[in-house]
C-alpha positions as CSV (number, residue, x, y, z in Angstrom):
1,M,0.2,0.2,0.2
2,D,2.9,2.4,0.7
3,T,4.2,1.8,-3.0
4,F,0.8,2.5,-4.1
5,F,0.4,6.1,-2.3
6,Y,4.0,6.5,-3.1
7,L,3.2,6.2,-6.9
8,Y,0.2,7.6,-6.6
9,N,1.2,10.6,-4.5
10,S,4.7,11.5,-7.1
11,T,3.5,10.1,-10.9
12,P,1.2,11.2,-12.6
13,D,1.9,8.5,-15.5
14,F,0.8,6.3,-12.1
15,K,-2.5,8.1,-12.0
16,K,-3.4,7.4,-15.5
17,L,-2.7,3.6,-15.0
18,F,-4.8,4.3,-11.9
19,N,-7.6,5.7,-13.8
20,E,-7.6,3.1,-16.6
21,S,-7.5,-0.3,-14.5
22,K,-9.8,-2.2,-13.9
23,G,-9.8,-1.4,-9.9
24,F,-9.6,-3.8,-6.8
25,C,-10.9,-6.5,-4.6
26,L,-12.5,-5.2,-2.0
27,P,-10.1,-6.1,0.7
28,H,-7.7,-4.1,-0.7
29,F,-10.2,-1.1,-2.0
30,S,-10.8,-1.2,1.9
31,N,-7.2,-1.0,2.6
32,L,-6.8,2.0,-0.1
33,M,-9.8,4.0,1.9
34,R,-8.4,3.2,5.5
35,L,-5.0,4.8,4.5
36,S,-6.1,7.4,2.2
37,H,-7.1,9.6,5.0
38,T,-3.3,10.0,6.2
39,K,-1.2,9.3,2.4
40,I,-3.2,11.6,0.3
41,S,-3.5,15.5,0.9
42,E,-6.5,17.1,1.8
43,K,-6.5,19.1,-1.8
44,D,-6.2,15.3,-3.5
45,K,-8.7,13.4,-1.8
46,P,-11.9,14.4,-4.0
47,E,-9.5,13.5,-7.0
48,F,-8.6,10.2,-5.7
49,Y,-12.3,8.7,-4.0
50,N,-14.0,10.2,-7.5
51,I,-11.4,8.3,-9.2
52,L,-11.5,4.6,-7.0
53,F,-15.1,4.8,-6.6
54,K,-15.9,5.0,-10.5
55,L,-13.9,2.1,-10.7
56,T,-15.1,0.0,-8.2
57,Q,-18.7,0.6,-9.6
58,D,-18.0,0.2,-12.9
59,N,-15.9,-2.7,-12.3
60,L,-18.6,-4.4,-10.0
61,K,-21.2,-3.6,-12.7
62,R,-19.4,-5.3,-15.6
63,I,-19.1,-8.4,-13.2
64,E,-22.4,-8.4,-12.4
65,E,-23.1,-8.0,-15.9
66,D,-20.7,-11.4,-16.9
67,L,-22.3,-13.3,-13.9
68,S,-25.7,-12.5,-15.4
69,W,-25.3,-13.6,-18.6
70,F,-23.1,-16.7,-17.5
71,I,-26.4,-17.7,-15.5
72,D,-28.7,-16.5,-18.7
73,K,-26.3,-18.8,-20.5
74,Y,-27.3,-22.2,-19.3
75,D,-30.9,-21.2,-20.2
76,Y,-32.0,-23.8,-23.0
77,R,-32.7,-20.7,-25.0
78,N,-29.6,-19.3,-25.1
79,K,-27.6,-22.5,-25.7
80,D,-26.0,-21.2,-29.3
81,A,-25.4,-17.5,-28.2
82,D,-22.2,-16.2,-27.7
83,W,-20.2,-16.6,-24.3
84,K,-19.2,-12.9,-24.4
85,N,-16.7,-12.5,-21.1
86,S,-18.8,-14.5,-19.3
87,K,-16.8,-18.3,-19.3
88,D,-14.5,-16.9,-16.3
89,A,-17.1,-14.8,-14.7
90,I,-17.4,-16.8,-11.2
91,P,-13.7,-17.0,-10.5
92,R,-13.4,-13.2,-11.4
93,G,-16.1,-12.2,-9.4
94,M,-15.0,-14.2,-6.3
95,Q,-11.1,-12.8,-6.8
96,K,-13.4,-9.2,-7.4
97,L,-15.1,-9.6,-3.6
98,A,-12.5,-11.5,-1.8
99,S,-9.0,-11.2,-3.6
100,G,-7.2,-14.0,-4.3
101,Y,-7.8,-16.2,-7.4
102,V,-9.5,-19.5,-7.1
103,Q,-8.0,-21.0,-10.2
104,D,-4.3,-21.2,-8.6
105,P,-3.3,-24.1,-7.2
106,P,-3.4,-23.8,-3.6
107,F,0.0,-22.6,-1.4
108,K,2.0,-24.7,0.3
109,E,4.8,-24.2,1.8
110,K,8.0,-25.9,0.8
């Protein structure tokens, strides 16, 4: 998180990357919100919050639409319809909600 805020505060190109990203999982969103109170200047907070909330809303909506189509795709009337972006909607939705990628193998210490 310190690296994120350092780059956000010091690198204009990073702000552009942040603004064009797919947002964060909800645990990291929570961390960003909690730490932003001390890591972002009062002057920059409105811009930061506008970007962060818009990214979160837009990307949760995108995942919701993908999940909805994934469900609708299993209706017999849609059996020949295109999958669009929905084939991996469930693991992406889980990743967005809880962090981590469910299709990665379990971590094991050596």
